[in-house]
Each structure stands twice: as C-alpha cells, then as structure tokens.
All heavy atoms as an XYZ file, in Angstrom:
542
protein
N     -41.540    -31.269    -43.433
C     -40.874    -30.364    -42.540
C     -39.984    -29.435    -43.343
O     -39.629    -29.727    -44.478
C     -40.071    -31.137    -41.498
C     -38.865    -31.856    -42.054
C     -38.046    -32.459    -40.920
N     -36.944    -33.223    -41.417
C     -35.786    -32.735    -41.834
N     -35.595    -31.437    -41.832
N     -34.828    -33.517    -42.264
N     -39.594    -28.361    -42.718
C     -38.699    -27.408    -43.374
C     -37.263    -27.938    -43.377
O     -36.858    -28.691    -42.492
C     -38.735    -26.058    -42.660
C     -40.055    -25.333    -42.862
O     -40.757    -25.639    -43.851
O     -40.369    -24.468    -42.029
N     -36.526    -27.511    -44.356
C     -35.125    -27.878    -44.493
C     -34.292    -27.128    -43.458
O     -34.446    -25.919    -43.288
C     -34.666    -27.494    -45.908
C     -33.349    -27.999    -46.407
C     -33.340    -29.525    -46.486
C     -33.067    -27.421    -47.771
N     -33.435    -27.855    -42.763
C     -32.538    -27.217    -41.797
C     -31.344    -26.610    -42.528
O     -30.947    -27.102    -43.589
C     -32.060    -28.243    -40.774
C     -33.164    -28.627    -39.788
C     -32.654    -29.629    -38.796
N     -33.233    -30.906    -39.225
C     -32.745    -32.096    -38.968
N     -31.658    -32.231    -38.263
N     -33.332    -33.177    -39.390
N     -30.752    -25.542    -41.983
C     -29.613    -24.891    -42.650
C     -28.464    -25.843    -42.984
O     -27.885    -25.763    -44.066
C     -29.176    -23.816    -41.659
C     -30.397    -23.513    -40.870
C     -31.148    -24.809    -40.763
N     -28.141    -26.746    -42.070
C     -27.044    -27.676    -42.346
C     -27.388    -28.644    -43.470
O     -26.512    -29.067    -44.231
C     -26.601    -28.432    -41.079
C     -27.641    -29.326    -40.474
C     -28.540    -28.672    -39.431
O     -28.517    -27.448    -39.252
O     -29.285    -29.419    -38.781
N     -28.660    -28.985    -43.588
C     -29.086    -29.844    -44.686
C     -28.985    -29.103    -46.023
O     -28.547    -29.678    -47.026
C     -30.524    -30.320    -44.464
C     -30.662    -31.245    -43.279
C     -32.102    -31.506    -42.887
O     -32.962    -30.628    -43.061
O     -32.363    -32.630    -42.413
N     -29.383    -27.848    -46.020
C     -29.281    -27.040    -47.236
C     -27.821    -26.921    -47.676
O     -27.516    -27.015    -48.869
C     -29.894    -25.663    -47.007
N     -26.945    -26.742    -46.728
C     -25.522    -26.641    -47.027
C     -24.990    -27.940    -47.622
O     -24.228    -27.932    -48.590
C     -24.756    -26.284    -45.752
O     -23.384    -26.243    -45.996
N     -25.391    -29.053    -47.054
C     -24.960    -30.355    -47.562
C     -25.453    -30.590    -48.988
O     -24.722    -31.110    -49.831
C     -25.446    -31.481    -46.661
C     -24.758    -31.522    -45.326
C     -25.413    -32.511    -44.432
N     -24.458    -33.544    -44.078
C     -24.752    -34.567    -43.313
N     -25.964    -34.718    -42.856
N     -23.849    -35.448    -43.011
N     -26.695    -30.209    -49.239
C     -27.238    -30.374    -50.586
C     -26.539    -29.460    -51.586
O     -26.270    -29.856    -52.725
C     -28.745    -30.118    -50.592
C     -29.585    -31.205    -49.934
C     -31.039    -30.769    -49.831
C     -29.470    -32.518    -50.698
N     -26.225    -28.249    -51.178
C     -25.497    -27.327    -52.052
C     -24.111    -27.887    -52.373
O     -23.660    -27.815    -53.529
C     -25.390    -25.951    -51.403
N     -23.450    -28.454    -51.372
C     -22.141    -29.076    -51.597
C     -22.252    -30.280    -52.526
O     -21.415    -30.471    -53.407
C     -21.498    -29.500    -50.276
C     -21.023    -28.332    -49.458
O     -20.767    -27.257    -49.978
N     -20.920    -28.539    -48.158
N     -23.283    -31.082    -52.332
C     -23.511    -32.242    -53.190
C     -23.723    -31.800    -54.637
O     -23.152    -32.378    -55.563
C     -24.708    -33.056    -52.692
C     -25.077    -34.280    -53.518
C     -23.948    -35.305    -53.510
C     -26.373    -34.895    -52.986
N     -24.526    -30.768    -54.831
C     -24.779    -30.253    -56.172
C     -23.481    -29.767    -56.819
O     -23.201    -30.082    -57.982
C     -25.807    -29.120    -56.129
C     -26.131    -28.479    -57.473
C     -26.736    -29.487    -58.435
C     -27.058    -27.292    -57.264
N     -22.685    -29.054    -56.075
C     -21.414    -28.548    -56.601
C     -20.474    -29.694    -56.975
O     -19.870    -29.686    -58.048
C     -20.752    -27.642    -55.569
C     -19.463    -27.019    -56.048
C     -18.834    -26.111    -54.999
O     -19.536    -25.659    -54.082
O     -17.622    -25.866    -55.125
N     -20.375    -30.687    -56.106
C     -19.500    -31.837    -56.369
C     -19.945    -32.590    -57.621
O     -19.121    -32.958    -58.467
C     -19.511    -32.801    -55.182
C     -18.820    -32.291    -53.954
C     -19.064    -33.195    -52.755
O     -19.869    -34.124    -52.791
N     -18.361    -32.916    -51.671
N     -21.250    -32.824    -57.724
C     -21.754    -33.589    -58.860
C     -21.656    -32.799    -60.167
O     -21.410    -33.375    -61.229
C     -23.186    -34.058    -58.600
C     -23.308    -35.050    -57.466
C     -22.371    -36.234    -57.625
O     -22.291    -36.863    -58.675
N     -21.632    -36.545    -56.566
N     -21.827    -31.496    -60.096
C     -21.673    -30.676    -61.296
C     -20.246    -30.777    -61.814
O     -20.013    -30.955    -63.016
C     -22.052    -29.209    -61.006
O     -23.410    -29.159    -60.566
C     -21.904    -28.352    -62.249
N     -19.277    -30.706    -60.915
C     -17.874    -30.846    -61.308
C     -17.604    -32.239    -61.856
O     -16.917    -32.407    -62.868
C     -16.961    -30.566    -60.115
C     -16.898    -29.111    -59.733
C     -16.018    -28.898    -58.513
C     -16.057    -27.454    -58.053
N     -15.293    -27.247    -56.815
N     -18.130    -33.239    -61.186
C     -17.935    -34.621    -61.620
C     -18.448    -34.822    -63.034
O     -17.747    -35.363    -63.895
C     -18.661    -35.568    -60.665
C     -18.749    -36.985    -61.143
C     -19.604    -37.814    -60.206
N     -20.045    -39.033    -60.855
C     -21.124    -39.701    -60.524
N     -21.887    -39.276    -59.537
N     -21.452    -40.790    -61.145
N     -19.675    -34.380    -63.286
C     -20.265    -34.588    -64.601
C     -19.643    -33.688    -65.666
O     -19.608    -34.048    -66.837
C     -21.777    -34.416    -64.546
C     -22.484    -35.551    -63.842
C     -23.347    -35.297    -62.792
C     -22.298    -36.866    -64.227
C     -24.011    -36.330    -62.142
C     -22.951    -37.917    -63.587
C     -23.805    -37.648    -62.540
N     -19.134    -32.532    -65.269
C     -18.438    -31.669    -66.225
C     -17.134    -32.333    -66.676
O     -16.742    -32.197    -67.845
C     -18.155    -30.310    -65.606
N     -16.486    -33.049    -65.777
C     -15.249    -33.757    -66.100
C     -15.515    -35.047    -66.876
O     -14.613    -35.575    -67.529
C     -14.471    -34.103    -64.832
C     -13.885    -32.880    -64.152
O     -13.765    -31.823    -64.813
O     -13.558    -32.974    -62.949
N     -16.743    -35.546    -66.786
C     -17.101    -36.822    -67.432
C     -18.424    -36.664    -68.202
O     -19.453    -37.226    -67.801
C     -17.250    -37.907    -66.376
C     -16.005    -38.140    -65.556
C     -16.274    -39.229    -64.517
N     -15.145    -39.363    -63.622
C     -15.171    -39.054    -62.337
N     -16.261    -38.608    -61.776
N     -14.102    -39.214    -61.599
N     -18.419    -35.920    -69.302
C     -19.668    -35.654    -70.018
C     -20.378    -36.910    -70.534
O     -21.610    -36.954    -70.567
C     -19.251    -34.740    -71.171
C     -17.777    -34.849    -71.258
C     -17.278    -35.280    -69.927
N     -19.608    -37.928    -70.903
C     -20.248    -39.168    -71.365
C     -21.023    -39.839    -70.228
O     -22.102    -40.375    -70.434
C     -19.216    -40.137    -71.961
C     -18.887    -39.846    -73.385
C     -20.114    -39.820    -74.286
O     -20.932    -40.761    -74.243
O     -20.257    -38.837    -75.026
N     -20.455    -39.807    -69.034
C     -21.148    -40.369    -67.871
C     -22.430    -39.586    -67.590
O     -23.467    -40.173    -67.267
C     -20.230    -40.344    -66.648
C     -20.837    -40.974    -65.425
C     -19.912    -40.942    -64.219
O     -18.716    -40.661    -64.363
O     -20.424    -41.204    -63.109
N     -22.363    -38.270    -67.733
C     -23.549    -37.436    -67.524
C     -24.638    -37.797    -68.527
O     -25.809    -37.916    -68.164
C     -23.184    -35.959    -67.642
N     -24.251    -37.973    -69.790
C     -25.248    -38.343    -70.816
C     -25.865    -39.709    -70.512
O     -27.069    -39.896    -70.644
C     -24.597    -38.342    -72.198
C     -24.375    -36.970    -72.752
C     -23.846    -37.027    -74.191
N     -23.660    -35.687    -74.681
C     -22.559    -34.970    -74.543
N     -21.523    -35.488    -73.910
N     -22.474    -33.756    -75.018
N     -25.024    -40.662    -70.112
C     -25.531    -41.994    -69.770
C     -26.473    -41.918    -68.572
O     -27.512    -42.576    -68.541
C     -24.374    -42.942    -69.466
C     -23.590    -43.341    -70.677
C     -22.396    -44.213    -70.327
O     -21.940    -44.232    -69.182
N     -21.875    -44.919    -71.313
N     -26.097    -41.119    -67.597
C     -26.906    -40.984    -66.391
C     -28.284    -40.432    -66.713
O     -29.284    -40.809    -66.122
C     -26.172    -40.063    -65.411
C     -26.171    -40.575    -64.019
C     -25.367    -41.523    -63.499
C     -27.031    -40.158    -62.965
N     -25.661    -41.720    -62.176
C     -26.695    -40.891    -61.829
C     -28.054    -39.238    -62.878
C     -27.334    -40.741    -60.623
C     -28.699    -39.089    -61.669
C     -28.339    -39.833    -60.565
N     -28.323    -39.488    -67.669
C     -29.600    -38.886    -68.066
C     -30.327    -39.702    -69.118
O     -31.497    -39.461    -69.381
C     -29.367    -37.466    -68.599
C     -28.943    -36.434    -67.572
C     -28.573    -35.137    -68.291
C     -30.047    -36.182    -66.561
N     -29.610    -40.625    -69.746
C     -30.227    -41.428    -70.792
C     -30.383    -40.667    -72.102
O     -31.330    -40.891    -72.843
N     -29.446    -39.760    -72.377
C     -29.480    -39.009    -73.633
C     -28.170    -39.248    -74.381
O     -27.125    -39.473    -73.784
C     -29.688    -37.493    -73.412
C     -31.025    -37.232    -72.764
C     -28.575    -36.895    -72.590
N     -28.241    -39.195    -75.702
C     -27.048    -39.411    -76.507
C     -26.371    -38.111    -76.900
O     -25.179    -38.087    -77.166
C     -27.395    -40.223    -77.747
C     -27.828    -41.640    -77.397
C     -28.128    -42.463    -78.629
O     -27.682    -42.100    -79.728
O     -28.821    -43.469    -78.473
N     -27.144    -37.039    -76.958
C     -26.557    -35.760    -77.334
C     -27.318    -34.651    -76.626
O     -28.321    -34.882    -75.970
C     -26.617    -35.573    -78.853
O     -27.956    -35.536    -79.283
N     -26.843    -33.449    -76.798
C     -27.480    -32.305    -76.167
C     -26.467    -31.201    -75.970
O     -25.293    -31.346    -76.304
N     -26.931    -30.090    -75.456
C     -26.052    -28.959    -75.197
C     -24.981    -29.380    -74.206
O     -25.268    -29.739    -73.072
C     -26.880    -27.787    -74.659
C     -26.049    -26.543    -74.399
O     -24.811    -26.594    -74.556
O     -26.635    -25.520    -74.027
N     -23.728    -29.328    -74.628
C     -22.622    -29.791    -73.803
C     -22.537    -29.147    -72.439
O     -22.180    -29.784    -71.471
N     -22.857    -27.866    -72.346
C     -22.762    -27.175    -71.059
C     -23.950    -27.478    -70.153
O     -23.820    -27.436    -68.945
C     -22.656    -25.669    -71.288
C     -21.365    -25.260    -71.954
C     -21.270    -23.766    -72.177
O     -21.986    -23.014    -71.498
O     -20.482    -23.366    -73.031
N     -25.070    -27.770    -70.746
C     -26.283    -28.018    -69.965
C     -26.322    -29.428    -69.378
O     -26.837    -29.624    -68.276
C     -27.507    -27.808    -70.860
C     -28.817    -28.006    -70.150
C     -30.003    -27.826    -71.069
O     -30.041    -26.841    -71.805
O     -30.883    -28.703    -71.036
N     -25.784    -30.392    -70.068
C     -25.871    -31.793    -69.654
C     -25.299    -32.033    -68.249
O     -25.967    -32.645    -67.411
C     -25.185    -32.714    -70.691
C     -25.931    -32.669    -72.025
C     -25.053    -34.144    -70.178
C     -27.295    -33.305    -72.029
N     -24.094    -31.570    -67.913
C     -23.573    -31.818    -66.558
C     -24.436    -31.197    -65.460
O     -24.618    -31.799    -64.397
C     -22.179    -31.179    -66.578
C     -21.804    -31.112    -68.007
C     -23.078    -30.928    -68.762
N     -24.984    -30.027    -65.720
C     -25.835    -29.370    -64.723
C     -27.130    -30.153    -64.537
O     -27.571    -30.382    -63.402
C     -26.112    -27.905    -65.139
C     -27.095    -27.262    -64.185
C     -24.819    -27.116    -65.187
N     -27.741    -30.586    -65.645
C     -28.970    -31.383    -65.539
C     -28.715    -32.691    -64.817
O     -29.520    -33.131    -63.983
C     -29.539    -31.651    -66.932
C     -30.217    -30.448    -67.541
C     -30.753    -30.699    -68.926
N     -31.421    -31.970    -69.055
C     -31.526    -32.628    -70.213
N     -31.005    -32.148    -71.312
N     -32.164    -33.779    -70.264
N     -27.587    -33.328    -65.119
C     -27.254    -34.596    -64.453
C     -27.040    -34.378    -62.954
O     -27.494    -35.185    -62.133
C     -26.009    -35.208    -65.091
N     -26.370    -33.293    -62.596
C     -26.132    -33.001    -61.181
C     -27.438    -32.749    -60.436
O     -27.652    -33.257    -59.334
C     -25.201    -31.803    -61.044
N     -28.337    -31.956    -61.034
C     -29.631    -31.696    -60.395
C     -30.453    -32.979    -60.283
O     -31.140    -33.203    -59.285
C     -30.413    -30.634    -61.156
C     -30.044    -29.249    -60.750
C     -29.311    -28.355    -61.459
C     -30.399    -28.589    -59.519
N     -29.174    -27.178    -60.746
C     -29.829    -27.302    -59.557
C     -31.113    -28.977    -58.397
C     -29.971    -26.388    -58.514
C     -31.252    -28.068    -57.358
C     -30.687    -26.801    -57.420
N     -30.356    -33.837    -61.293
C     -31.060    -35.114    -61.238
C     -30.522    -35.977    -60.112
O     -31.284    -36.622    -59.381
C     -30.936    -35.846    -62.588
O     -31.488    -35.012    -63.617
C     -31.672    -37.172    -62.574
N     -29.214    -35.966    -59.936
C     -28.587    -36.704    -58.846
C     -29.102    -36.227    -57.492
O     -29.466    -37.028    -56.624
C     -27.057    -36.556    -58.926
C     -26.302    -37.427    -57.971
C     -25.812    -38.653    -58.379
C     -26.082    -37.029    -56.663
C     -25.110    -39.459    -57.491
C     -25.393    -37.829    -55.779
C     -24.902    -39.049    -56.193
N     -29.136    -34.913    -57.308
C     -29.615    -34.339    -56.045
C     -31.095    -34.683    -55.829
O     -31.495    -35.062    -54.726
C     -29.377    -32.817    -55.996
C     -30.050    -32.191    -54.787
C     -27.883    -32.517    -55.975
N     -31.898    -34.579    -56.880
C     -33.324    -34.900    -56.755
C     -33.524    -36.363    -56.372
O     -34.343    -36.674    -55.499
C     -34.051    -34.594    -58.058
N     -32.780    -37.252    -57.000
C     -32.884    -38.672    -56.650
C     -32.446    -38.929    -55.212
O     -33.015    -39.774    -54.525
C     -32.051    -39.515    -57.613
C     -32.667    -39.620    -58.976
C     -31.831    -40.496    -59.863
N     -32.473    -40.701    -61.147
C     -32.022    -41.525    -62.073
N     -30.923    -42.228    -61.854
N     -32.654    -41.653    -63.215
N     -31.428    -38.211    -54.778
C     -30.979    -38.338    -53.395
C     -32.098    -37.973    -52.438
O     -32.374    -38.699    -51.473
C     -29.743    -37.437    -53.148
O     -28.686    -37.853    -54.019
C     -29.288    -37.496    -51.704
N     -32.756    -36.855    -52.696
C     -33.862    -36.424    -51.837
C     -35.022    -37.406    -51.870
O     -35.634    -37.702    -50.846
C     -34.351    -35.038    -52.259
C     -33.400    -33.889    -51.961
C     -33.908    -32.612    -52.626
C     -33.251    -33.693    -50.469
N     -35.328    -37.906    -53.054
C     -36.473    -38.816    -53.190
C     -36.220    -40.177    -52.551
O     -37.172    -40.904    -52.276
C     -36.841    -38.967    -54.659
C     -37.374    -37.673    -55.243
S     -37.693    -37.774    -56.991
C     -39.346    -38.451    -56.933
N     -34.970    -40.513    -52.290
C     -34.649    -41.785    -51.654
C     -34.568    -41.692    -50.133
O     -34.351    -42.703    -49.475
C     -33.341    -42.346    -52.218
C     -33.559    -43.013    -53.547
O     -34.450    -43.835    -53.694
N     -32.754    -42.655    -54.527
N     -34.745    -40.509    -49.586
C     -34.745    -40.363    -48.133
C     -35.998    -41.000    -47.541
O     -37.089    -40.934    -48.117
C     -34.698    -38.887    -47.738
C     -33.429    -38.128    -48.099
C     -33.604    -36.652    -47.783
C     -32.234    -38.698    -47.353
N     -35.869    -41.605    -46.380
C     -37.011    -42.203    -45.705
C     -38.126    -41.185    -45.504
O     -39.312    -41.520    -45.583
C     -36.611    -42.790    -44.356
C     -35.835    -44.084    -44.481
O     -35.928    -44.721    -45.544
O     -35.139    -44.433    -43.525
N     -37.762    -39.933    -45.240
C     -38.761    -38.915    -44.988
C     -39.615    -38.630    -46.218
O     -40.758    -38.239    -46.104
C     -38.087    -37.622    -44.512
C     -37.453    -37.775    -43.162
C     -36.622    -36.568    -42.782
O     -36.592    -35.585    -43.517
O     -36.008    -36.623    -41.702
N     -39.060    -38.841    -47.382
C     -39.823    -38.640    -48.612
C     -40.701    -39.846    -48.888
O     -41.852    -39.716    -49.278
C     -38.881    -38.388    -49.798
C     -39.615    -38.053    -51.069
C     -39.968    -36.746    -51.336
C     -39.950    -39.048    -51.971
C     -40.643    -36.427    -52.502
C     -40.624    -38.734    -53.136
C     -40.979    -37.422    -53.390
N     -40.139    -41.030    -48.674
C     -40.834    -42.266    -48.997
C     -41.963    -42.538    -48.015
O     -43.049    -42.962    -48.404
C     -39.833    -43.446    -49.027
C     -40.544    -44.762    -49.263
C     -38.779    -43.211    -50.105
N     -41.755    -42.295    -46.730
C     -42.761    -42.590    -45.714
C     -43.201    -41.299    -45.036
O     -42.625    -40.871    -44.055
C     -42.203    -43.560    -44.649
O     -41.025    -42.995    -44.088
C     -41.890    -44.909    -45.232
N     -44.209    -40.711    -45.590
C     -44.743    -39.487    -44.997
C     -45.734    -39.840    -43.909
O     -46.552    -40.734    -44.058
C     -45.445    -38.635    -46.062
C     -44.502    -38.146    -47.098
C     -45.225    -37.297    -48.083
N     -44.321    -36.954    -49.167
C     -44.665    -36.362    -50.244
N     -45.943    -36.012    -50.432
N     -43.811    -36.077    -51.171
N     -45.659    -39.111    -42.833
C     -46.599    -39.375    -41.729
C     -47.493    -38.198    -41.521
O     -47.181    -37.087    -41.700
C     -45.812    -39.677    -40.458
C     -45.076    -40.987    -40.598
C     -44.352    -41.340    -39.321
O     -44.695    -40.868    -38.232
O     -43.403    -42.129    -39.422
C-alpha cells in the first residue's frame, strides 16, 4: 500500500532523531553498523537510515504480505 502522509512524517521525525542520536554517539553508530572506522560524518547518517530501514522491515505489513 502507499505510505500515508502521517506515516511519512513519523518516519522523517524518526530519521532526524536517530541522526542526532548517532551524531552525538559516533561509537554507538559504528557498533550499530558493525564497522570500526569510516568517514566520521557519514557514519551517523548511515546508522540512522539503517535504523529506519530496520523499523520498516519489522512492521507486520512488511513481514506478512497478503
């Protein structure tokens, strides 16, 4: 199904929150991604996008398609 506007807004907020979280905690971002080093500015963004992707993939709608 298509994404509803309120869902898009929630995901955008989640991405923003996680980007800030991982920017404040770069070691946590590296651990989350399973990398020891990398571009310091890129790591928090990649970790945040990974968090959002995992969130979507854990939804019942993703797991059980009808």
